[in-house]
C-alpha positions in Angstrom: 129.3 -30.4 -111.7 126.1 -29.3 -113.5 124.9 -26.2 -115.5 125.1 -22.8 -113.7 121.8 -20.8 -113.7 121.8 -17.1 -112.7 118.6 -15.4 -111.5 118.1 -11.8 -110.9 115.3 -11.2 -108.3 112.7 -8.5 -107.8 111.3 -8.8 -104.3 107.8 -7.4 -103.0 106.0 -7.5 -106.3 102.4 -8.0 -106.9 102.7 -11.3 -108.7 105.1 -14.2 -108.9 106.8 -15.1 -112.2 109.9 -16.3 -113.7 111.1 -15.1 -117.1 114.0 -16.5 -119.2 116.5 -14.0 -120.8 119.9 -14.7 -122.2 121.8 -18.0 -121.8 120.8 -19.7 -118.4 119.6 -16.5 -117.0 116.2 -15.8 -115.4 114.4 -12.6 -114.1 112.2 -13.7 -111.1 109.4 -11.7 -109.4 108.6 -12.7 -106.0 105.7 -11.4 -103.8 107.8 -12.2 -100.6 110.6 -10.0 -99.0 114.2 -11.0 -99.4 115.2 -13.3 -96.4 117.0 -16.7 -95.6 114.4 -18.7 -97.5 114.5 -16.9 -100.8 117.0 -19.3 -102.3 114.6 -22.2 -101.5 111.6 -20.6 -103.0 113.6 -19.7 -106.1 115.0 -23.3 -106.4 111.3 -24.5 -106.3 110.2 -22.1 -109.1 113.2 -22.9 -111.2 112.5 -26.8 -110.9 109.0 -26.2 -111.9 110.0 -24.0 -114.9 112.6 -26.5 -116.0 110.3 -29.5 -115.5 112.6 -31.3 -113.2 112.4 -32.6 -109.6 113.3 -30.0 -106.8 116.3 -32.1 -105.8 118.0 -31.4 -109.2 118.3 -27.5 -108.5 120.6 -26.4 -105.8 121.1 -22.9 -104.5 124.9 -22.3 -104.9 125.0 -18.7 -103.4 125.1 -15.1 -104.8 127.5 -13.6 -107.4 129.3 -10.3 -107.0 126.3 -8.6 -108.5 123.9 -10.0 -105.9 122.3 -12.4 -108.3 121.2 -15.7 -107.1 123.2 -18.6 -108.6 121.9 -22.2 -108.8 123.4 -25.4 -110.0 121.2 -27.7 -112.1 122.4 -31.4 -111.4 
């Protein structure tokens, strides 16, 4: 079991970026609308931000607040 990373997402923004805040928490701005591929896009952004291969970051689902949760393997 790896480290849990929580991401709050703002969809339909004018730019894409990923900001760290708090312990293992990020705020993501995506130009895309929310859909079934959002987890994959966020996993790619997180892997790039963490400097690890995309296979090390897995989408684990959403928490009760609707935030995206990832596991860093």
